[in-house]
C-alpha positions as CSV (number, residue, x, y, z in Angstrom):
1,M,-15.4,-19.0,-20.1
2,E,-15.7,-15.3,-20.9
3,N,-12.7,-13.1,-20.9
4,L,-12.6,-11.2,-17.6
5,V,-10.8,-7.9,-17.1
6,F,-7.4,-8.1,-15.3
7,D,-5.0,-5.1,-15.3
8,F,-2.0,-4.5,-13.0
9,T,-0.4,-1.0,-13.3
10,V,2.6,0.3,-11.4
11,D,3.0,4.1,-11.3
12,K,6.3,4.9,-9.6
13,P,5.9,8.8,-9.7
14,S,2.7,8.6,-7.7
15,K,3.9,5.5,-5.6
16,T,0.7,3.6,-6.5
17,V,-0.2,0.2,-7.8
18,T,-3.6,-0.2,-9.4
19,I,-5.2,-3.6,-9.9
20,V,-8.5,-4.0,-11.8
21,K,-10.0,-7.5,-11.7
22,E,-13.4,-8.7,-12.8
23,F,-14.9,-11.8,-11.3
24,A,-17.7,-14.0,-12.7
25,A,-19.7,-13.8,-9.4
26,E,-22.3,-11.5,-7.9
27,L,-21.3,-8.5,-5.9
28,A,-22.5,-9.7,-2.5
29,L,-20.3,-12.9,-2.8
30,V,-17.2,-11.0,-3.9
31,W,-17.7,-8.5,-1.1
32,D,-18.0,-11.4,1.4
33,A,-14.8,-12.9,0.0
34,Y,-12.9,-9.8,0.9
35,T,-14.5,-9.0,4.2
36,K,-15.3,-12.3,6.0
37,Q,-12.4,-14.1,7.7
38,E,-13.7,-17.6,6.9
39,I,-13.6,-16.9,3.2
40,L,-10.6,-14.6,3.2
41,D,-8.4,-17.2,4.8
42,Q,-9.2,-19.6,1.9
43,W,-7.5,-17.4,-0.8
44,W,-5.5,-14.4,0.6
45,A,-2.1,-15.9,0.0
46,P,-0.3,-17.2,-3.1
47,K,-0.2,-21.0,-3.2
48,P,1.3,-23.0,-1.7
49,W,1.3,-20.4,1.1
50,A,-1.8,-20.1,3.3
51,S,-3.5,-17.2,5.1
52,K,-4.1,-17.5,8.9
53,T,-6.1,-14.7,10.6
54,K,-5.5,-14.2,14.3
55,V,-7.8,-11.2,14.8
56,M,-10.4,-9.7,12.5
57,N,-13.0,-7.1,13.3
58,F,-14.3,-5.7,10.0
59,E,-15.5,-2.3,11.1
60,E,-14.3,1.3,10.9
61,G,-11.4,1.5,13.4
62,G,-11.1,-2.3,13.4
63,R,-8.3,-4.5,12.1
64,R,-7.2,-7.8,10.7
65,F,-4.0,-9.3,12.1
66,Y,-2.9,-12.2,10.0
67,A,0.0,-14.2,8.7
68,M,0.9,-15.7,5.4
69,V,2.3,-19.2,6.3
70,S,4.7,-21.1,4.1
71,P,4.4,-24.9,3.6
72,E,7.3,-25.2,6.1
73,G,5.5,-23.1,8.7
74,Q,7.4,-19.8,8.2
75,E,5.1,-16.9,9.1
76,H,5.0,-13.4,7.6
77,W,2.6,-11.2,9.7
78,A,0.7,-8.1,8.6
79,V,-1.9,-5.8,10.0
80,Q,-4.8,-4.2,8.1
81,Q,-6.4,-1.3,10.0
82,Y,-9.8,-0.5,8.6
83,K,-10.3,3.3,7.9
84,S,-13.6,3.5,6.2
85,I,-16.3,1.1,5.0
86,S,-19.2,1.7,2.6
87,P,-21.0,-1.7,2.5
88,K,-20.8,-3.5,-0.8
89,T,-19.1,-0.6,-2.6
90,N,-15.8,0.4,-0.9
91,F,-13.5,-0.1,2.0
92,K,-10.1,1.4,2.8
93,F,-7.4,0.1,5.1
94,Y,-3.8,0.9,6.2
95,N,-1.6,-2.1,5.6
96,A,1.8,-2.7,7.3
97,F,4.0,-5.7,7.9
98,A,4.4,-6.7,11.5
99,D,6.0,-9.2,13.8
100,K,4.1,-12.0,15.6
101,D,3.4,-9.5,18.5
102,E,1.7,-7.0,16.2
103,N,4.6,-4.5,16.2
104,L,4.2,-2.6,12.9
105,Q,7.1,-2.3,10.5
106,L,6.7,1.1,8.9
107,P,6.2,2.6,6.4
108,G,3.1,0.9,5.2
109,S,0.5,1.4,2.4
110,E,-3.0,2.7,2.0
111,W,-5.4,0.3,0.2
112,D,-8.6,1.6,-1.4
113,L,-10.9,-1.2,-2.7
114,N,-13.9,-0.4,-4.9
115,F,-16.6,-2.9,-5.9
116,T,-19.0,-2.5,-8.8
117,A,-21.7,-4.9,-10.1
118,Q,-21.6,-5.3,-13.9
119,N,-24.4,-7.5,-15.0
120,E,-23.7,-10.9,-13.3
121,N,-20.0,-10.0,-12.8
122,T,-18.3,-7.9,-10.2
123,K,-15.4,-5.5,-10.9
124,V,-12.9,-4.8,-8.1
125,V,-10.5,-1.8,-8.4
126,I,-7.7,-1.8,-5.8
127,T,-5.5,1.2,-5.5
128,I,-2.5,0.8,-3.2
129,Y,-0.6,4.0,-2.2
130,N,2.8,3.3,-0.7
131,E,4.2,5.8,1.8
132,S,7.6,5.3,0.3
133,L,8.9,4.6,-3.1
134,E,11.5,2.2,-1.5
135,R,8.7,0.2,0.1
136,M,6.9,0.0,-3.2
137,E,10.0,-1.1,-5.1
138,Q,10.8,-3.7,-2.4
139,M,7.2,-5.1,-2.8
140,I,7.6,-5.4,-6.5
141,E,11.1,-7.0,-6.2
142,M,9.6,-9.5,-3.7
143,G,7.2,-10.6,-6.5
144,F,4.1,-8.8,-5.4
145,K,2.6,-8.8,-9.0
146,E,3.2,-12.5,-9.5
147,G,2.0,-13.4,-5.9
148,F,-1.1,-11.2,-6.0
149,T,-2.0,-12.5,-9.5
150,M,-1.8,-16.0,-8.1
151,T,-3.9,-15.0,-5.1
152,L,-6.6,-13.5,-7.3
153,K,-6.6,-16.7,-9.4
154,S,-7.3,-18.6,-6.2
155,L,-10.2,-16.2,-5.4
156,E,-11.5,-16.7,-8.9
157,E,-11.5,-20.5,-8.4
158,L,-13.1,-20.2,-4.9
159,L,-15.8,-17.9,-6.2
160,A,-16.7,-20.4,-8.9
161,T,-17.1,-23.1,-6.3
162,L,-19.1,-20.9,-3.9
163,S,-21.3,-19.6,-6.7
164,Q,-22.5,-23.2,-7.4
165,K,-23.7,-23.7,-3.9
């Protein structure tokens, strides 16, 4: 297997986290994995947790309301509010934790996801701007890097399976 790019950078002064990840899959499939509920729920949580989407309308002004569910059934809810979408190249959303009734727990973070085809691979660059340094530090202390790294590994494995179909 080729060596695919993976980089995770925390920049506290600018309150941003940048993740660069290359996948051995075509752009259309990687885009679908990030934007279609039936694929997203298969990987958007670090194992053994699972992702459960209650509402998803992937359109500008739309949202995804979902929970990460522990093996014991504990639910951690979040909302992604889609701000802009440029098909197969970029989308942006505002992300905030929430309760089960969709009441947001602010402050949140702005996610900017860029997709680029590179031969038969796809590179995804995710920039996460946090409204507060405290929120960013809390995310990092909660194991965001480790959890998101595991989550991207799950996506990599899923894409390998889907690419064979």
